[in-house]
Each structure stands twice: as structure tokens, then as C-alpha cells.
C-alpha positions in Angstrom: 0.0 0.0 0.0 1.5 3.4 -1.0 -0.3 5.7 1.3 2.7 7.8 2.2 4.0 10.5 0.0 7.3 12.1 0.4 6.7 15.3 -1.6 7.2 18.1 0.9 10.9 18.8 0.3 11.8 17.9 4.0 11.2 15.0 6.1 9.6 16.9 9.1 7.0 18.3 6.5 6.4 14.9 5.1 5.7 13.8 8.7 3.1 16.5 9.1 1.5 15.3 5.8 0.6 11.9 7.2 -2.9 13.2 7.5 -4.6 13.1 4.2 -7.3 15.9 3.3 -6.6 17.6 6.6 -8.9 20.7 6.0 -11.8 18.9 4.6 -12.2 15.2 5.7 -9.1 14.3 7.7 -7.8 10.8 7.3 -5.2 9.6 9.7 -2.4 7.6 8.0 -0.6 6.8 11.3 -3.3 4.7 13.0 -1.3 2.0 14.6 2.3 1.4 15.6 2.8 -0.7 12.5 1.8 2.3 10.4 4.4 4.4 12.2 6.9 1.8 11.7 6.2 1.5 7.9 6.3 5.5 7.7 9.6 5.5 9.6 11.0 2.9 7.3 10.0 4.7 4.1 11.6 7.8 5.6 14.8 6.2 6.4 14.3 6.5 10.2 14.1 2.8 10.9 15.9 -0.2 9.6 14.0 -2.7 7.6 13.5 -5.3 10.3 13.2 -2.9 13.2 10.2 -1.7 15.1 9.5 1.1 17.6 7.1 -1.3 19.4 4.6 1.6 20.0 1.6 1.3 22.3 -1.7 3.0 21.3 -0.7 5.7 23.9 2.5 6.3 22.2 0.9 6.6 18.9 -1.5 9.2 20.4 1.6 11.2 21.6 3.0 11.1 18.1 -0.1 12.7 16.8 -0.2 15.3 19.4 3.4 16.3 18.7 2.7 16.1 15.1 -0.3 18.5 15.4 1.8 21.1 17.5 4.4 21.1 14.9 1.8 21.5 12.2 0.4 24.6 14.1 3.9 26.1 14.0 4.5 25.5 10.4 1.0 26.5 9.2 1.4 29.8 11.2 4.7 30.5 9.5 3.5 29.5 6.0 0.6 32.1 6.6 3.1 34.6 7.7 1.7 34.5 11.3 3.3 34.3 14.7 3.5 30.6 15.8 2.0 29.7 19.2 4.7 30.1 22.0 3.4 27.2 23.9 3.8 24.9 20.9 7.3 26.1 20.4 8.2 25.6 24.1 7.0 21.9 24.0 8.7 21.1 20.8 11.9 22.6 22.3 11.7 20.2 25.2 11.5 17.2 22.8 14.5 18.5 20.7 16.5 18.6 23.9 16.3 14.9 24.9 19.3 13.4 23.3 22.5 12.5 24.9 26.1 11.7 23.7 27.0 8.0 23.8 30.0 6.1 22.9 29.1 3.1 20.6 31.1 1.1 18.0 34.2 3.1 18.6 32.8 6.5 18.2 30.7 9.3 20.0 27.4 9.8 18.6 24.0 11.3 19.6 21.3 9.0 20.9 17.7 9.7 21.5 15.8 8.2 24.5 13.5 5.4 23.6 10.4 7.5 23.8 12.0 10.1 21.4 13.7 7.7 18.7 11.2 8.8 16.1 10.0 12.3 17.4 13.4 13.5 18.3 15.0 13.5 14.8 11.9 14.8 13.3 11.6 17.8 15.7 15.3 18.4 15.4 15.1 18.5 11.6 11.9 20.7 11.7 13.8 23.1 14.0 16.7 23.5 11.7 14.2 24.0 8.8 12.3 26.7 10.6 15.4 28.6 11.6 17.2 28.2 8.2 14.5 28.5 5.5 13.1 31.8 4.4 9.5 31.9 5.5 8.2 32.6 1.8 9.4 29.2 0.9 7.4 27.4 3.5 4.0 26.8 2.0 0.6 25.3 2.5 -1.2 23.6 -0.7 -3.7 25.9 -2.1 -6.2 23.1 -2.5 -9.1 24.0 -0.1 -9.4 20.6 1.6 -5.7 19.5 1.4 -3.8 21.3 4.1 -0.4 19.6 3.3 2.6 21.7 3.8 5.7 21.9 1.6 9.1 23.7 1.1 8.8 25.5 -2.2 12.3 24.9 -3.9 11.0 26.0 -7.2 13.2 28.5 -9.1 10.5 31.0 -9.4 9.3 30.4 -5.8 5.5 30.0 -6.9 4.7 26.3 -6.3 1.1 26.1 -5.3 0.3 22.5 -4.9 1.6 19.7 -2.7 1.5 17.3 -5.6 0.4 18.3 -9.2 -1.0 14.9 -9.7 -3.6 15.3 -7.0 -4.4 18.9 -5.9 -3.0 20.7 -9.0 -4.8 18.6 -11.5 -8.1 18.9 -9.5 -7.7 22.7 -9.5 -7.0 22.6 -13.3 -10.0 20.4 -13.8 -12.2 22.7 -11.9 -11.0 25.8 -13.9 -11.6 24.1 -17.1 -15.1 22.9 -15.9 -16.0 26.5 -14.9 -14.8 27.8 -18.1 -16.9 25.4 -20.1 -20.0 26.3 -18.0 -19.4 30.0 -18.7 -19.1 29.6 -22.3 -22.4 27.7 -22.5 -24.3 30.4 -20.6 -26.7 32.5 -22.9 -25.7 36.2 -23.3 -28.1 39.2 -22.8 -28.1 39.8 -26.4 -29.8 36.5 -27.2 
């Protein structure tokens, strides 16, 4: 099943996009721990035969953190100030790693409860402080709600995916033009 799309231009934004049709008929893609594992494998955050072994409560926590991060990104994409409380909670997660010595080298390691969220929040933080705000966008489809990093040369990307939201918008415009052309004029 190909229900995860990595089209946002950044892993943290792709994580936010694990809710389909967020603004109209939201459909959660990370329903179970197995779903989270599948997404994490596709994202390169989990080895092919590994598992986070998440309880339903931990999956709910992942949803909560994702929604706080979404509030921040959506605010910035709309050129608004992000909620201070959400920034503070995300900062606490980003600060939960420690240095360890493993396999002959010193490396960062996340606590078990943050093995998935820690790297995502850390990447999101780096993205939010380094990318110009005008490059952070939300899909213009009225029901979508996905966010993405606009890396187009002109900086005018409008859709999360042209094959979905972009084509729907083009079809709607074409339909409307056809309807307007068929309307009788006053002279008739």
C-alpha cells in the first residue's frame, strides 16, 4: 500500500503530511504502531526489520506532537506568529538526546520515547530557523492542508502534488470555463 508520499521537500514536513485531506475530511495515516513503523522505514528513520514497538498511547502522543508542529509550520506559512506554547513543547523534545560512545565513536542517541519524534523535531527546528518563510507553503487546495518547502526556481509552487491537488484545480477551472461559455448572453 502506497499511502505515504514524500513530496514536501523535507522529512519533517512529510511527517506533518501523514494526515490526508486535513482541511476537509481528515484521514489519519498513522493509525497503529505498525503504520508508524512503515512510515519511519520509508523515511529512512528505521531499519527494515526494526520496530519502535509503540503502544496506542505512544501513537496518540506522536499525533499530538505532529499537530503542535503543524500549528507552528502552518502559522509560519501564513506569515503569522506561531504559538509560543507549541514552540516551548517542541523545544523540550528536541533537547532529549545524549552523547554516547558506541562502536568506537561518540554519537548522539535519543531516548526510547523520542527515537522517532526527536529526529523529526530536530529537523523541523533546523528547517524553521534556516529556510526563508516565503518558501514554506501550504497547498492551495481548499481541503488538502499539506505543507511543503517551495524549492522551485520562481518560488511559485502552489500544490503539494500536481498529480492530485494541482490537477483537481485545473479540472475545476476547465469545467468552470466550459460552463461560462455555455451560458446565454444578454443579447440572445
